[in-house]
N, CA, C and O atoms as a GROMACS GRO file, in nm:
protein
  612
    1UNK      N    1   0.787  -0.213  -0.397
    1UNK     CA    2   0.774  -0.113  -0.294
    1UNK      C    3   0.701   0.010  -0.347
    1UNK      O    4   0.615   0.065  -0.279
    2UNK      N    5   0.736   0.051  -0.467
    2UNK     CA    6   0.668   0.167  -0.526
    2UNK      C    7   0.520   0.137  -0.544
    2UNK      O    8   0.436   0.223  -0.517
    3UNK      N    9   0.488   0.018  -0.590
    3UNK     CA   10   0.347  -0.021  -0.606
    3UNK      C   11   0.271  -0.013  -0.475
    3UNK      O   12   0.157   0.033  -0.473
    4UNK      N   13   0.332  -0.056  -0.367
    4UNK     CA   14   0.266  -0.050  -0.236
    4UNK      C   15   0.239   0.096  -0.196
    4UNK      O   16   0.134   0.125  -0.139
    5UNK      N   17   0.333   0.186  -0.226
    5UNK     CA   18   0.310   0.327  -0.192
    5UNK      C   19   0.199   0.386  -0.279
    5UNK      O   20   0.123   0.471  -0.232
    6UNK      N   21   0.190   0.342  -0.402
    6UNK     CA   22   0.086   0.395  -0.491
    6UNK      C   23  -0.055   0.360  -0.442
    6UNK      O   24  -0.150   0.434  -0.468
    7UNK      N   25  -0.067   0.248  -0.372
    7UNK     CA   26  -0.200   0.212  -0.320
    7UNK      C   27  -0.212   0.244  -0.170
    7UNK      O   28  -0.308   0.203  -0.105
    8UNK      N   29  -0.114   0.318  -0.117
    8UNK     CA   30  -0.125   0.370   0.019
    8UNK      C   31  -0.086   0.276   0.131
    8UNK      O   32  -0.124   0.298   0.246
    9UNK      N   33  -0.010   0.171   0.100
    9UNK     CA   34   0.028   0.074   0.203
    9UNK      C   35   0.173   0.098   0.248
    9UNK      O   36   0.264   0.027   0.207
   10UNK      N   37   0.190   0.200   0.332
   10UNK     CA   38   0.322   0.239   0.379
   10UNK      C   39   0.391   0.134   0.462
   10UNK      O   40   0.512   0.115   0.451
   11UNK      N   41   0.315   0.064   0.547
   11UNK     CA   42   0.376  -0.041   0.630
   11UNK      C   43   0.434  -0.151   0.544
   11UNK      O   44   0.545  -0.199   0.569
   12UNK      N   45   0.359  -0.192   0.441
   12UNK     CA   46   0.406  -0.301   0.355
   12UNK      C   47   0.527  -0.257   0.273
   12UNK      O   48   0.621  -0.335   0.256
   13UNK      N   49   0.526  -0.135   0.221
   13UNK     CA   50   0.641  -0.084   0.145
   13UNK      C   51   0.766  -0.083   0.233
   13UNK      O   52   0.874  -0.121   0.188
   14UNK      N   53   0.750  -0.038   0.358
   14UNK     CA   54   0.864  -0.033   0.450
   14UNK      C   55   0.913  -0.174   0.485
   14UNK      O   56   1.034  -0.195   0.495
   15UNK      N   57   0.823  -0.268   0.503
   15UNK     CA   58   0.863  -0.407   0.531
   15UNK      C   59   0.944  -0.465   0.416
   15UNK      O   60   1.046  -0.530   0.438
   16UNK      N   61   0.900  -0.443   0.294
   16UNK     CA   62   0.976  -0.490   0.178
   16UNK      C   63   1.115  -0.426   0.174
   16UNK      O   64   1.215  -0.492   0.147
   17UNK      N   65   1.120  -0.297   0.202
   17UNK     CA   66   1.249  -0.227   0.202
   17UNK      C   67   1.344  -0.288   0.304
   17UNK      O   68   1.461  -0.313   0.274
   18UNK      N   69   1.294  -0.312   0.426
   18UNK     CA   70   1.380  -0.368   0.530
   18UNK      C   71   1.430  -0.508   0.497
   18UNK      O   72   1.536  -0.548   0.545
   19UNK      N   73   1.357  -0.582   0.418
   19UNK     CA   74   1.398  -0.718   0.384
   19UNK      C   75   1.518  -0.723   0.290
   19UNK      O   76   1.586  -0.825   0.284
   20UNK      N   77   1.544  -0.616   0.217
   20UNK     CA   78   1.658  -0.617   0.125
   20UNK      C   79   1.763  -0.513   0.157
   20UNK      O   80   1.870  -0.513   0.095
   21UNK      N   81   1.737  -0.424   0.250
   21UNK     CA   82   1.832  -0.318   0.284
   21UNK      C   83   1.948  -0.375   0.366
   21UNK      O   84   1.924  -0.437   0.470
   22UNK      N   85   2.071  -0.354   0.322
   22UNK     CA   86   2.185  -0.411   0.395
   22UNK      C   87   2.191  -0.371   0.542
   22UNK      O   88   2.234  -0.451   0.626
   23UNK      N   89   2.149  -0.252   0.576
   23UNK     CA   90   2.154  -0.208   0.716
   23UNK      C   91   2.065  -0.293   0.806
   23UNK      O   92   2.094  -0.309   0.924
   24UNK      N   93   1.959  -0.348   0.751
   24UNK     CA   94   1.869  -0.432   0.829
   24UNK      C   95   1.909  -0.579   0.826
   24UNK      O   96   1.845  -0.662   0.891
   25UNK      N   97   2.014  -0.612   0.752
   25UNK     CA   98   2.060  -0.750   0.741
   25UNK      C   99   2.196  -0.772   0.808
   25UNK      O  100   2.264  -0.871   0.781
   26UNK      N  101   2.234  -0.680   0.895
   26UNK     CA  102   2.366  -0.686   0.959
   26UNK      C  103   2.389  -0.818   1.032
   26UNK      O  104   2.501  -0.869   1.031
   27UNK      N  105   2.286  -0.874   1.095
   27UNK     CA  106   2.306  -0.996   1.173
   27UNK      C  107   2.343  -1.117   1.087
   27UNK      O  108   2.389  -1.218   1.141
   28UNK      N  109   2.323  -1.109   0.955
   28UNK     CA  110   2.361  -1.220   0.868
   28UNK      C  111   2.477  -1.184   0.776
   28UNK      O  112   2.506  -1.258   0.682
   29UNK      N  113   2.545  -1.072   0.802
   29UNK     CA  114   2.654  -1.031   0.713
   29UNK      C  115   2.770  -1.130   0.715
   29UNK      O  116   2.838  -1.146   0.613
   30UNK      N  117   2.795  -1.195   0.827
   30UNK     CA  118   2.902  -1.296   0.831
   30UNK      C  119   2.866  -1.416   0.742
   30UNK      O  120   2.953  -1.473   0.676
   31UNK      N  121   2.741  -1.452   0.742
   31UNK     CA  122   2.694  -1.561   0.656
   31UNK      C  123   2.708  -1.522   0.509
   31UNK      O  124   2.747  -1.605   0.426
   32UNK      N  125   2.676  -1.399   0.476
   32UNK     CA  126   2.683  -1.353   0.337
   32UNK      C  127   2.827  -1.344   0.286
   32UNK      O  128   2.851  -1.355   0.166
   33UNK      N  129   2.923  -1.323   0.378
   33UNK     CA  130   3.064  -1.311   0.341
   33UNK      C  131   3.087  -1.198   0.239
   33UNK      O  132   3.165  -1.213   0.145
   34UNK      N  133   3.020  -1.089   0.260
   34UNK     CA  134   3.038  -0.971   0.176
   34UNK      C  135   3.024  -0.848   0.264
   34UNK      O  136   2.986  -0.858   0.381
   35UNK      N  137   3.052  -0.734   0.209
   35UNK     CA  138   3.042  -0.610   0.285
   35UNK      C  139   2.899  -0.593   0.336
   35UNK      O  140   2.804  -0.615   0.260
   36UNK      N  141   2.882  -0.556   0.462
   36UNK     CA  142   2.747  -0.548   0.519
   36UNK      C  143   2.668  -0.425   0.477
   36UNK      O  144   2.555  -0.406   0.520
   37UNK      N  145   2.727  -0.340   0.394
   37UNK     CA  146   2.662  -0.215   0.357
   37UNK      C  147   2.632  -0.206   0.208
   37UNK      O  148   2.596  -0.098   0.159
   38UNK      N  149   2.646  -0.315   0.134
   38UNK     CA  150   2.620  -0.312  -0.010
   38UNK      C  151   2.515  -0.416  -0.047
   38UNK      O  152   2.493  -0.514   0.024
   39UNK      N  153   2.452  -0.391  -0.160
   39UNK     CA  154   2.358  -0.487  -0.217
   39UNK      C  155   2.435  -0.586  -0.301
   39UNK      O  156   2.533  -0.550  -0.367
   40UNK      N  157   2.392  -0.710  -0.299
   40UNK     CA  158   2.453  -0.813  -0.382
   40UNK      C  159   2.355  -0.856  -0.490
   40UNK      O  160   2.234  -0.835  -0.479
   41UNK      N  161   2.410  -0.916  -0.593
   41UNK     CA  162   2.325  -0.959  -0.703
   41UNK      C  163   2.234  -1.074  -0.661
   41UNK      O  164   2.119  -1.082  -0.704
   42UNK      N  165   2.286  -1.162  -0.578
   42UNK     CA  166   2.205  -1.276  -0.534
   42UNK      C  167   2.261  -1.333  -0.405
   42UNK      O  168   2.376  -1.308  -0.369
   43UNK      N  169   2.178  -1.409  -0.336
   43UNK     CA  170   2.217  -1.482  -0.215
   43UNK      C  171   2.195  -1.630  -0.245
   43UNK      O  172   2.086  -1.669  -0.288
   44UNK      N  173   2.298  -1.711  -0.224
   44UNK     CA  174   2.289  -1.854  -0.254
   44UNK      C  175   2.182  -1.920  -0.169
   44UNK      O  176   2.172  -1.895  -0.049
   45UNK      N  177   2.102  -2.005  -0.232
   45UNK     CA  178   1.992  -2.074  -0.165
   45UNK      C  179   2.039  -2.190  -0.078
   45UNK      O  180   2.158  -2.220  -0.072
   46UNK      N  181   1.944  -2.254  -0.009
   46UNK     CA  182   1.977  -2.358   0.087
   46UNK      C  183   2.040  -2.482   0.023
   46UNK      O  184   2.109  -2.558   0.091
   47UNK      N  185   2.018  -2.504  -0.107
   47UNK     CA  186   2.076  -2.620  -0.174
   47UNK      C  187   2.210  -2.590  -0.241
   47UNK      O  188   2.268  -2.679  -0.303
   48UNK      N  189   2.260  -2.469  -0.229
   48UNK     CA  190   2.387  -2.430  -0.293
   48UNK      C  191   2.506  -2.487  -0.215
   48UNK      O  192   2.491  -2.531  -0.101
   49UNK      N  193   2.623  -2.486  -0.278
   49UNK     CA  194   2.746  -2.533  -0.215
   49UNK      C  195   2.776  -2.452  -0.089
   49UNK      O  196   2.817  -2.510   0.012
   50UNK      N  197   2.756  -2.320  -0.093
   50UNK     CA  198   2.775  -2.232   0.023
   50UNK      C  199   2.646  -2.154   0.048
   50UNK      O  200   2.635  -2.038   0.008
   51UNK      N  201   2.549  -2.215   0.112
   51UNK     CA  202   2.420  -2.148   0.134
   51UNK      C  203   2.436  -2.018   0.211
   51UNK      O  204   2.514  -2.009   0.307
   52UNK      N  205   2.362  -1.917   0.167
   52UNK     CA  206   2.364  -1.788   0.235
   52UNK      C  207   2.472  -1.693   0.189
   52UNK      O  208   2.472  -1.575   0.227
   53UNK      N  209   2.565  -1.743   0.108
   53UNK     CA  210   2.673  -1.656   0.063
   53UNK      C  211   2.622  -1.560  -0.045
   53UNK      O  212   2.551  -1.600  -0.137
   54UNK      N  213   2.660  -1.435  -0.032
   54UNK     CA  214   2.622  -1.333  -0.130
   54UNK      C  215   2.718  -1.336  -0.248
   54UNK      O  216   2.836  -1.368  -0.233
   55UNK      N  217   2.667  -1.303  -0.362
   55UNK     CA  218   2.748  -1.304  -0.484
   55UNK      C  219   2.738  -1.169  -0.554
   55UNK      O  220   2.634  -1.104  -0.553
   56UNK      N  221   2.849  -1.129  -0.616
   56UNK     CA  222   2.853  -1.013  -0.704
   56UNK      C  223   2.807  -0.883  -0.638
   56UNK      O  224   2.717  -0.815  -0.687
   57UNK      N  225   2.870  -0.850  -0.526
   57UNK     CA  226   2.838  -0.721  -0.465
   57UNK      C  227   2.893  -0.608  -0.552
   57UNK      O  228   2.987  -0.628  -0.628
   58UNK      N  229   2.834  -0.493  -0.541
   58UNK     CA  230   2.871  -0.372  -0.614
   58UNK      C  231   2.838  -0.377  -0.763
   58UNK      O  232   2.868  -0.282  -0.834
   59UNK      N  233   2.779  -0.484  -0.812
   59UNK     CA  234   2.758  -0.497  -0.956
   59UNK      C  235   2.612  -0.477  -0.999
   59UNK      O  236   2.580  -0.499  -1.115
   60UNK      N  237   2.526  -0.438  -0.909
   60UNK     CA  238   2.385  -0.428  -0.944
   60UNK      C  239   2.339  -0.283  -0.945
   60UNK      O  240   2.410  -0.195  -0.897
   61UNK      N  241   2.223  -0.260  -0.998
   61UNK     CA  242   2.160  -0.129  -0.991
   61UNK      C  243   2.067  -0.118  -0.872
   61UNK      O  244   1.990  -0.022  -0.861
   62UNK      N  245   2.074  -0.216  -0.783
   62UNK     CA  246   1.982  -0.222  -0.670
   62UNK      C  247   1.995  -0.101  -0.578
   62UNK      O  248   1.894  -0.048  -0.532
   63UNK      N  249   2.116  -0.056  -0.551
   63UNK     CA  250   2.134   0.058  -0.461
   63UNK      C  251   2.066   0.182  -0.516
   63UNK      O  252   1.998   0.253  -0.443
   64UNK      N  253   2.083   0.208  -0.644
   64UNK     CA  254   2.021   0.327  -0.702
   64UNK      C  255   1.870   0.315  -0.706
   64UNK      O  256   1.799   0.413  -0.681
   65UNK      N  257   1.819   0.198  -0.737
   65UNK     CA  258   1.674   0.179  -0.738
   65UNK      C  259   1.616   0.192  -0.598
   65UNK      O  260   1.507   0.247  -0.582
   66UNK      N  261   1.687   0.143  -0.499
   66UNK     CA  262   1.636   0.156  -0.361
   66UNK      C  263   1.643   0.300  -0.313
   66UNK      O  264   1.554   0.345  -0.240
   67UNK      N  265   1.746   0.373  -0.351
   67UNK     CA  266   1.751   0.516  -0.316
   67UNK      C  267   1.632   0.588  -0.380
   67UNK      O  268   1.565   0.668  -0.315
   68UNK      N  269   1.607   0.561  -0.506
   68UNK     CA  270   1.494   0.620  -0.578
   68UNK      C  271   1.363   0.586  -0.506
   68UNK      O  272   1.279   0.674  -0.485
   69UNK      N  273   1.346   0.462  -0.470
   69UNK     CA  274   1.223   0.417  -0.403
   69UNK      C  275   1.205   0.482  -0.267
   69UNK      O  276   1.098   0.535  -0.238
   70UNK      N  277   1.306   0.480  -0.184
   70UNK     CA  278   1.293   0.533  -0.048
   70UNK      C  279   1.277   0.684  -0.051
   70UNK      O  280   1.194   0.739   0.022
   71UNK      N  281   1.355   0.754  -0.134
   71UNK     CA  282   1.350   0.900  -0.132
   71UNK      C  283   1.228   0.956  -0.204
   71UNK      O  284   1.169   1.054  -0.156
   72UNK      N  285   1.187   0.897  -0.316
   72UNK     CA  286   1.080   0.955  -0.394
   72UNK      C  287   0.941   0.895  -0.369
   72UNK      O  288   0.841   0.958  -0.401
   73UNK      N  289   0.935   0.776  -0.312
   73UNK     CA  290   0.804   0.715  -0.292
   73UNK      C  291   0.770   0.688  -0.146
   73UNK      O  292   0.658   0.717  -0.104
   74UNK      N  293   0.861   0.635  -0.068
   74UNK     CA  294   0.831   0.615   0.074
   74UNK      C  295   0.839   0.750   0.146
   74UNK      O  296   0.743   0.792   0.210
   75UNK      N  297   0.952   0.818   0.136
   75UNK     CA  298   0.960   0.954   0.193
   75UNK      C  299   0.880   1.053   0.109
   75UNK      O  300   0.834   1.155   0.160
   76UNK      N  301   0.865   1.024  -0.017
   76UNK     CA  302   0.775   1.099  -0.104
   76UNK      C  303   0.824   1.236  -0.148
   76UNK      O  304   0.742   1.325  -0.169
   77UNK      N  305   0.953   1.254  -0.162
   77UNK     CA  306   1.009   1.383  -0.206
   77UNK      C  307   1.050   1.365  -0.352
   77UNK      O  308   1.160   1.319  -0.380
   78UNK      N  309   0.960   1.402  -0.446
   78UNK     CA  310   0.981   1.376  -0.588
   78UNK      C  311   1.003   1.505  -0.667
   78UNK      O  312   0.918   1.594  -0.666
   79UNK      N  313   1.116   1.516  -0.737
   79UNK     CA  314   1.136   1.632  -0.823
   79UNK      C  315   1.046   1.622  -0.946
   79UNK      O  316   1.030   1.515  -1.005
   80UNK      N  317   0.987   1.735  -0.983
   80UNK     CA  318   0.906   1.745  -1.105
   80UNK      C  319   0.949   1.870  -1.181
   80UNK      O  320   1.030   1.948  -1.131
   81UNK      N  321   0.898   1.888  -1.297
   81UNK     CA  322   0.937   2.000  -1.380
   81UNK      C  323   0.909   2.134  -1.311
   81UNK      O  324   0.993   2.224  -1.316
   82UNK      N  325   0.792   2.148  -1.248
   82UNK     CA  326   0.752   2.275  -1.188
   82UNK      C  327   0.783   2.289  -1.039
   82UNK      O  328   0.746   2.389  -0.978
   83UNK      N  329   0.850   2.191  -0.980
   83UNK     CA  330   0.883   2.200  -0.838
   83UNK      C  331   0.907   2.064  -0.778
   83UNK      O  332   0.948   1.970  -0.847
   84UNK      N  333   0.882   2.052  -0.648
   84UNK     CA  334   0.900   1.926  -0.577
   84UNK      C  335   0.765   1.880  -0.524
   84UNK      O  336   0.698   1.952  -0.451
   85UNK      N  337   0.726   1.760  -0.563
   85UNK     CA  338   0.602   1.700  -0.514
   85UNK      C  339   0.634   1.632  -0.380
   85UNK      O  340   0.729   1.554  -0.372
   86UNK      N  341   0.556   1.660  -0.277
   86UNK     CA  342   0.573   1.596  -0.148
   86UNK      C  343   0.450   1.510  -0.123
   86UNK      O  344   0.341   1.560  -0.100
   87UNK      N  345   0.470   1.378  -0.129
   87UNK     CA  346   0.360   1.283  -0.117
   87UNK      C  347   0.410   1.155  -0.050
   87UNK      O  348   0.421   1.051  -0.115
   88UNK      N  349   0.441   1.161   0.081
   88UNK     CA  350   0.496   1.044   0.149
   88UNK      C  351   0.395   0.930   0.163
   88UNK      O  352   0.273   0.952   0.164
   89UNK      N  353   0.447   0.811   0.174
   89UNK     CA  354   0.368   0.693   0.209
   89UNK      C  355   0.453   0.615   0.308
   89UNK      O  356   0.541   0.538   0.268
   90UNK      N  357   0.426   0.635   0.435
   90UNK     CA  358   0.511   0.584   0.543
   90UNK      C  359   0.431   0.493   0.636
   90UNK      O  360   0.308   0.493   0.630
   91UNK      N  361   0.498   0.416   0.719
   91UNK     CA  362   0.426   0.341   0.821
   91UNK      C  363   0.350   0.438   0.913
   91UNK      O  364   0.401   0.544   0.947
   92UNK      N  365   0.230   0.399   0.953
   92UNK     CA  366   0.147   0.485   1.036
   92UNK      C  367   0.207   0.520   1.171
   92UNK      O  368   0.171   0.623   1.229
   93UNK      N  369   0.297   0.438   1.222
   93UNK     CA  370   0.355   0.468   1.354
   93UNK      C  371   0.471   0.568   1.346
   93UNK      O  372   0.524   0.607   1.451
   94UNK      N  373   0.510   0.611   1.228
   94UNK     CA  374   0.610   0.718   1.216
   94UNK      C  375   0.543   0.849   1.251
   94UNK      O  376   0.437   0.882   1.197
   95UNK      N  377   0.602   0.924   1.340
   95UNK     CA  378   0.549   1.054   1.380
   95UNK      C  379   0.589   1.164   1.282
   95UNK      O  380   0.530   1.272   1.283
   96UNK      N  381   0.687   1.137   1.200
   96UNK     CA  382   0.732   1.234   1.102
   96UNK      C  383   0.880   1.218   1.074
   96UNK      O  384   0.946   1.129   1.128
   97UNK      N  385   0.931   1.306   0.992
   97UNK     CA  386   1.073   1.306   0.958
   97UNK      C  387   1.109   1.439   0.893
   97UNK      O  388   1.021   1.517   0.857
   98UNK      N  389   1.238   1.463   0.879
   98UNK     CA  390   1.288   1.585   0.815
   98UNK      C  391   1.384   1.548   0.703
   98UNK      O  392   1.462   1.454   0.715
   99UNK      N  393   1.377   1.623   0.594
   99UNK     CA  394   1.463   1.603   0.478
   99UNK      C  395   1.511   1.739   0.431
   99UNK      O  396   1.433   1.834   0.426
  100UNK      N  397   1.638   1.750   0.398
  100UNK     CA  398   1.689   1.869   0.330
  100UNK      C  399   1.718   1.829   0.186
  100UNK      O  400   1.792   1.734   0.161
  101UNK      N  401   1.659   1.901   0.093
  101UNK     CA  402   1.671   1.868  -0.050
  101UNK      C  403   1.716   1.991  -0.127
  101UNK      O  404   1.650   2.095  -0.123
  102UNK      N  405   1.828   1.979  -0.195
  102UNK     CA  406   1.873   2.085  -0.285
  102UNK      C  407   1.813   2.057  -0.422
  102UNK      O  408   1.820   1.945  -0.472
  103UNK      N  409   1.755   2.160  -0.481
  103UNK     CA  410   1.686   2.140  -0.608
  103UNK      C  411   1.690   2.269  -0.689
  103UNK      O  412   1.634   2.371  -0.648
  104UNK      N  413   1.756   2.264  -0.803
  104UNK     CA  414   1.763   2.374  -0.897
  104UNK      C  415   1.799   2.508  -0.832
  104UNK      O  416   1.732   2.609  -0.854
  105UNK      N  417   1.904   2.507  -0.755
  105UNK     CA  418   1.958   2.630  -0.701
  105UNK      C  419   1.903   2.672  -0.566
  105UNK      O  420   1.953   2.768  -0.508
  106UNK      N  421   1.803   2.605  -0.515
  106UNK     CA  422   1.747   2.640  -0.384
  106UNK      C  423   1.761   2.520  -0.291
  106UNK      O  424   1.779   2.407  -0.335
  107UNK      N  425   1.752   2.547  -0.161
  107UNK     CA  426   1.756   2.442  -0.061
  107UNK      C  427   1.622   2.439   0.011
  107UNK      O  428   1.574   2.542   0.058
  108UNK      N  429   1.563   2.322   0.018
  108UNK     CA  430   1.432   2.303   0.080
  108UNK      C  431   1.451   2.222   0.208
  108UNK      O  432   1.501   2.109   0.205
  109UNK      N  433   1.410   2.279   0.320
  109UNK     CA  434   1.409   2.208   0.447
  109UNK      C  435   1.265   2.160   0.467
  109UNK      O  436   1.176   2.239   0.497
  110UNK      N  437   1.244   2.031   0.449
  110UNK     CA  438   1.109   1.974   0.449
  110UNK      C  439   1.087   1.895   0.576
  110UNK      O  440   1.165   1.805   0.609
  111UNK      N  441   0.982   1.929   0.648
  111UNK     CA  442   0.944   1.856   0.768
  111UNK      C  443   0.806   1.794   0.746
  111UNK      O  444   0.709   1.863   0.714
  112UNK      N  445   0.801   1.664   0.763
  112UNK     CA  446   0.674   1.591   0.753
  112UNK      C  447   0.628   1.563   0.894
  112UNK      O  448   0.704   1.513   0.976
  113UNK      N  449   0.503   1.594   0.922
  113UNK     CA  450   0.442   1.566   1.052
  113UNK      C  451   0.325   1.471   1.031
  113UNK      O  452   0.248   1.486   0.936
  114UNK      N  453   0.315   1.374   1.120
  114UNK     CA  454   0.210   1.272   1.107
  114UNK      C  455   0.136   1.257   1.240
  114UNK      O  456   0.146   1.153   1.305
  115UNK      N  457   0.060   1.359   1.281
  115UNK     CA  458  -0.003   1.355   1.413
  115UNK      C  459  -0.114   1.251   1.427
  115UNK      O  460  -0.143   1.205   1.538
  116UNK      N  461  -0.176   1.212   1.315
  116UNK     CA  462  -0.288   1.119   1.322
  116UNK      C  463  -0.251   0.976   1.285
  116UNK      O  464  -0.338   0.890   1.275
  117UNK      N  465  -0.122   0.949   1.265
  117UNK     CA  466  -0.078   0.813   1.235
  117UNK      C  467  -0.125   0.761   1.100
  117UNK      O  468  -0.162   0.644   1.088
  118UNK      N  469  -0.126   0.846   1.000
  118UNK     CA  470  -0.168   0.807   0.865
  118UNK      C  471  -0.048   0.756   0.786
  118UNK      O  472   0.066   0.792   0.813
  119UNK      N  473  -0.076   0.671   0.689
  119UNK     CA  474   0.031   0.626   0.599
  119UNK      C  475   0.045   0.718   0.480
  119UNK      O  476   0.156   0.740   0.432
  120UNK      N  477  -0.066   0.771   0.432
  120UNK     CA  478  -0.063   0.851   0.310
  120UNK      C  479  -0.174   0.955   0.315
  120UNK      O  480  -0.277   0.935   0.380
  121UNK      N  481  -0.151   1.064   0.247
  121UNK     CA  482  -0.251   1.169   0.237
  121UNK      C  483  -0.203   1.299   0.298
  121UNK      O  484  -0.181   1.308   0.419
  122UNK      N  485  -0.187   1.400   0.215
  122UNK     CA  486  -0.140   1.530   0.261
  122UNK      C  487  -0.260   1.616   0.297
  122UNK      O  488  -0.348   1.641   0.214
  123UNK      N  489  -0.264   1.662   0.422
  123UNK     CA  490  -0.374   1.746   0.471
  123UNK      C  491  -0.341   1.894   0.458
  123UNK      O  492  -0.429   1.974   0.425
  124UNK      N  493  -0.215   1.930   0.484
  124UNK     CA  494  -0.179   2.071   0.485
  124UNK      C  495  -0.034   2.088   0.442
  124UNK      O  496   0.052   2.006   0.476
  125UNK      N  497  -0.008   2.195   0.365
  125UNK     CA  498   0.126   2.227   0.320
  125UNK      C  499   0.152   2.375   0.350
  125UNK      O  500   0.073   2.461   0.313
  126UNK      N  501   0.263   2.401   0.417
  126UNK     CA  502   0.301   2.539   0.450
  126UNK      C  503   0.443   2.561   0.399
  126UNK      O  504   0.536   2.490   0.437
  127UNK      N  505   0.458   2.661   0.312
  127UNK     CA  506   0.588   2.693   0.253
  127UNK      C  507   0.625   2.834   0.297
  127UNK      O  508   0.554   2.930   0.267
  128UNK      N  509   0.736   2.846   0.367
  128UNK     CA  510   0.782   2.975   0.418
  128UNK      C  511   0.670   3.050   0.489
  128UNK      O  512   0.647   3.169   0.465
  129UNK      N  513   0.601   2.978   0.579
  129UNK     CA  514   0.492   3.032   0.662
  129UNK      C  515   0.368   3.073   0.584
  129UNK      O  516   0.284   3.147   0.637
  130UNK      N  517   0.354   3.026   0.460
  130UNK     CA  518   0.234   3.053   0.381
  130UNK      C  519   0.168   2.920   0.344
  130UNK      O  520   0.231   2.832   0.285
  131UNK      N  521   0.041   2.907   0.380
  131UNK     CA  522  -0.034   2.786   0.346
  131UNK      C  523  -0.057   2.781   0.196
  131UNK      O  524  -0.077   2.884   0.131
  132UNK      N  525  -0.055   2.661   0.141
  132UNK     CA  526  -0.085   2.646  -0.001
  132UNK      C  527  -0.178   2.528  -0.022
  132UNK      O  528  -0.190   2.442   0.065
  133UNK      N  529  -0.243   2.524  -0.137
  133UNK     CA  530  -0.347   2.424  -0.162
  133UNK      C  531  -0.295   2.298  -0.229
  133UNK      O  532  -0.370   2.201  -0.241
  134UNK      N  533  -0.171   2.297  -0.272
  134UNK     CA  534  -0.116   2.183  -0.345
  134UNK      C  535   0.004   2.125  -0.271
  134UNK      O  536   0.070   2.194  -0.194
  135UNK      N  537   0.029   1.998  -0.294
  135UNK     CA  538   0.150   1.937  -0.239
  135UNK      C  539   0.268   1.946  -0.337
  135UNK      O  540   0.370   1.881  -0.317
  136UNK      N  541   0.252   2.026  -0.441
  136UNK     CA  542   0.363   2.056  -0.532
  136UNK      C  543   0.428   2.185  -0.482
  136UNK      O  544   0.370   2.293  -0.495
  137UNK      N  545   0.547   2.173  -0.425
  137UNK     CA  546   0.619   2.289  -0.374
  137UNK      C  547   0.674   2.364  -0.495
  137UNK      O  548   0.745   2.305  -0.577
  138UNK      N  549   0.644   2.494  -0.506
  138UNK     CA  550   0.687   2.567  -0.626
  138UNK      C  551   0.839   2.574  -0.638
  138UNK      O  552   0.912   2.564  -0.540
  139UNK      N  553   0.882   2.590  -0.760
  139UNK     CA  554   1.023   2.603  -0.791
  139UNK      C  555   1.071   2.741  -0.748
  139UNK      O  556   1.015   2.843  -0.789
  140UNK      N  557   1.175   2.744  -0.665
  140UNK     CA  558   1.239   2.868  -0.625
  140UNK      C  559   1.379   2.867  -0.685
  140UNK      O  560   1.466   2.792  -0.639
  141UNK      N  561   1.400   2.947  -0.784
  141UNK     CA  562   1.531   2.955  -0.847
  141UNK      C  563   1.605   3.077  -0.793
  141UNK      O  564   1.643   3.166  -0.868
  142UNK      N  565   1.624   3.079  -0.659
  142UNK     CA  566   1.676   3.199  -0.595
  142UNK      C  567   1.801   3.175  -0.510
  142UNK      O  568   1.853   3.268  -0.448
  143UNK      N  569   1.848   3.051  -0.507
  143UNK     CA  570   1.966   3.014  -0.428
  143UNK      C  571   1.949   3.039  -0.279
  143UNK      O  572   2.047   3.052  -0.206
  144UNK      N  573   1.824   3.045  -0.232
  144UNK     CA  574   1.795   3.066  -0.091
  144UNK      C  575   1.744   2.937  -0.028
  144UNK      O  576   1.725   2.837  -0.096
  145UNK      N  577   1.724   2.942   0.104
  145UNK     CA  578   1.669   2.828   0.176
  145UNK      C  579   1.521   2.853   0.202
  145UNK      O  580   1.479   2.965   0.233
  146UNK      N  581   1.441   2.746   0.190
  146UNK     CA  582   1.297   2.756   0.209
  146UNK      C  583   1.252   2.647   0.305
  146UNK      O  584   1.300   2.534   0.300
  147UNK      N  585   1.160   2.683   0.393
  147UNK     CA  586   1.107   2.589   0.492
  147UNK      C  587   0.971   2.539   0.448
  147UNK      O  588   0.882   2.617   0.414
  148UNK      N  589   0.958   2.407   0.450
  148UNK     CA  590   0.833   2.344   0.408
  148UNK      C  591   0.786   2.254   0.520
  148UNK      O  592   0.862   2.172   0.573
  149UNK      N  593   0.660   2.270   0.557
  149UNK     CA  594   0.600   2.180   0.659
  149UNK      C  595   0.479   2.115   0.594
  149UNK      O  596   0.391   2.182   0.541
  150UNK      N  597   0.476   1.982   0.600
  150UNK     CA  598   0.368   1.904   0.543
  150UNK      C  599   0.305   1.822   0.653
  150UNK      O  600   0.374   1.749   0.725
  151UNK      N  601   0.174   1.832   0.666
  151UNK     CA  602   0.101   1.758   0.768
  151UNK      C  603   0.017   1.652   0.699
  151UNK      O  604  -0.065   1.683   0.613
  152UNK      N  605   0.039   1.527   0.737
  152UNK     CA  606  -0.040   1.418   0.681
  152UNK      C  607  -0.174   1.410   0.753
  152UNK      O  608  -0.185   1.448   0.870
  153UNK      N  609  -0.272   1.361   0.684
  153UNK     CA  610  -0.402   1.346   0.749
  153UNK      C  611  -0.506   1.295   0.656
  153UNK      O  612  -0.621   1.277   0.696
   0.00000   0.00000   0.00000
């Protein structure tokens, strides 16, 4: 999924995410015989004694890796040393989304707008009503709230 976002294919990254995300697999949770909201280590294949049954839920690092992938690469909100990089790679039919991110003592209210139906590419960044030239949101170590608007294009 991260590789797909790196080459700008937001639709493909999202499709891969939906194929393994428990929330998108609810209709087969009875077949899996495990909690419908957790990742499992494996799903038994068609030749297994109990095909479709999930094994070893709660024992993988899959949930943390998927959180990392969705938050930092698909939604594109990545913490860096000097601030927060905002570089989403989303399906083109998404009109936008909002994220609140606490980072080093400040709270960032980030709104992504996608008026042209792009998957990737930041056209404009506005932080606290001031336009800036970079998609790296500066570090505010002030314990205040900051509004960020990012327009894809």
